N, C-alpha and C positions, 0 to 999 in steps of 0.2 A: 611700439605702435604710436604714430603721431596723433595727438588730439588737438593740435593748434588750429585756431579758427581758419576757415577757408575764405578766399575772396568771394564776393557776391557772384561774379560771373567770370568765366574763362572762355575766350573766343576760340573758334575752331582752329585759328592759326597760332594759338598759344604754343610756346616752345616746350612741350611736355613730351618726354620720351617714354613710351610704354604701350601696352595693349589696351584696347577697349572691347568690352563685351556688352552687347545689347541684351536687356532683360526682356524675355518673351513669356507670356502666360500669367495665369493667376493661381491655378490650383498647384501644379508643379511649375516652378519658375526655371526656365532654361536660359542659358547664356550663349549668345551668338557672336562669334568673333567678327570685329570690323576688319574685313580683308581689304588689301590694296594690291593690285596686280604687280606693280613695278617697284615695290619695296620688299626685298626678299624675306625679311623677318615677319612680314604681315601677309605674304602671298599664300594664304591658306584660308579655306572655308572650314570652319570648325563649329560644332554645336555640342554643348555639354550641359550639365546641370550641377553647378557648384552647391556646396552645403552652406546656405546663407544663415546669418544670425537672425534671431526673431525680430530684433529691432530694425535691421536692414529690410527684411521682408515686409514688416508692417509699414515702414516709412514709404517704401516703393508702392505698395498697394493703396495706401491712403492718398498719396500724391496722384497716382493714376486715376483714382476715383474722382478726385477734385478737378482733373484736367482731361477727362475722358472725351470731351467734344472738341478738343484741339489737336492740331498736328504736333504731337509731343511724343518723344521717345525717352527711354531710360537706359543708361549705360553704367557699367562698372569700369573704372579706370585703375590700372595697376602699373606702377613704375617699372621701368627696365625693359630692355629688348631681349628678353630671354626666349628660348626656342619653344614654340608651342608643342613640339614633340614631347616635351617633358610631361604635359598633361595626358597625352596618349599612352606614354610608357608607364605612368604612375610614379615617376621620380620626383615630381612636384606635387605635394599633397596639401599645400596651403598657399595662400597668397593674400596680400593686403590690398584691399580695393576701396575706392571712393565711389559713392553713389552719386550720379549726376542726372539731372533732367536736361534733355536735349530738345531745344526749340529751333524752328526753321523760319526765317523771314521770307518776304516776297521775292527776294533775290537769290534765295537758296542758301544763304549763309547760316551755318549752324552755330548756336551758342550753347555752351555747356555750363549749366548752373549747379554748383555743388549742393547736395542735400545732406550728405553725411561725410565726416572725415573718415580716414582710413580705418577699416576694421578687417580682421582676418576671416576669410572663408576657406572652406575645405574643398579638395578636389580628389575624385576617385577615377581611375582609368575606366572602370566599368560604366561610368555615367557619360562618357563620350559617345555620342550617337552618330557623329559624322566627322571625318577629317580627310581633307584632300588638298594637295597643292593646287594653286591656281596656275593655269597655263594660258597666257595671252594669245598664243597661236593655235589653240586647241580646235578652233572652228566652232560654228554655231549649229545647234539642232534645227530641224525644220519647224518644230512647234515649241511653244513655251513648255519648259520642263521645270519641275519643282521637287525639292526634297521634303519628305513627309516626316514630321516628328511631333512628339507630344506624349501624353499619358492619359489613359481613360478616354473620356469623351472630348477632351480638349486637344484639338489637332491643329498644328501649324504647318504652313508651307513656306519654305525659303527658296527663292529663285536659285536653281542649280547653275552656278557660275561656270561658263565654258569659255568661249573666245572673248577677247577684249577688242573694243570697248563694250561695256555691258551696263546693266543696272543691278543693284543689290537691294533685295526687298524681302521682308518677312510679313506674312499675314496670318491672322487667326481665322479659322474657318467657322462657319455657322451651319448647324445641321449637317455634319458630314455623314455620308452614307456609303457603306461598302468597305470601309477601312477595317483592317485587322490589327491586333497587337503586334504581330510580326512585321508590320509595315513601319513601325516606329523606332525599333532598335535592331539593327542599324537603320538609319533613315533610308526608306525606299525612294525610288525615283518615280514621279508621277508625270504623265504627259497630258496636256490640255489640247486635244486634237482640233478644237474649233478656233484656236488662237495661234496664228503664225508667229514665230519668233521674230522680233524686229531686227535682228542681226546688227545690233549697235546699242548705244546708250539711250534707251527709250526715254523720252521727255517726261512721261508719266507711266504709271503702271498699266500694262496690257490687261490686267485683271481688274474689272470695274467693280467698285464697292457695291454691295447689296445685290450682286448679280450671281445667278446660279450657273455652274459649269458642270458638264459631264467630262470625265477624264478616265484615264486608264493607268493602272499599275501593272506593268506587263500586259497581259491580255484581259485582266479583270477590270470591269467597269466600277468606277467610284464616282461620287458627286459631292459637291460642296457649294456653299454660298460664301462670297468674299466678305469677311468681317473686318475687324480692326487691323490697321497697318502698324506693325511694331517696329519697322525700320525701312528706310529708303535712302539710297545713295547712288547717284549716277555721275558724280563729279570726281571726288578724291579717289574713288575706287579705281579709276582709270589712269 
């Protein structure tokens, strides 16, 4: 395991070959794969929960608390273009990850600032709550659709990626109502019938912060208020 000092910043264009997973949540911390439609090894939407070290967890939560009012995200970077199916099958049970803070400037350029050098985290196939290949020609739904995941009262929504171009987003809900534990594992699909799908790479989220929405999981009504945005990408995704 490398403990060499890391550079202060790494630009989004840095020539680093590997997977990134966005950290989502505070109580149970989920890892959301940064998908890319047109790069085969990254053309997957995957949500899991790695077994994090106490130091990594504390560093993430403390930094999030210090930057909570900014457009800031957090990722785990792991070297190598290995197949994500290994996480689903359970053949990869650990991986070395670097914790990064991701900031976005006015032009949309992302900068990855290392917070911790590589540490090992664990992976269990039973902690994978969603895994699906991305299909650029899959077509678009009529209304905004989301994947539901979380644990207990902390419920997150990830935009269900269908046709390309599109946008990739994860939000944490506030005051979720009507959700059930069975909606979270595997991740259920939620439809927001009041919001038409933009059928393209939306310039900003169709779900407005601090706004309450009525939605459905199947025919069952649920509702939520849009809280913190844990990830956004409408550029490199496509």
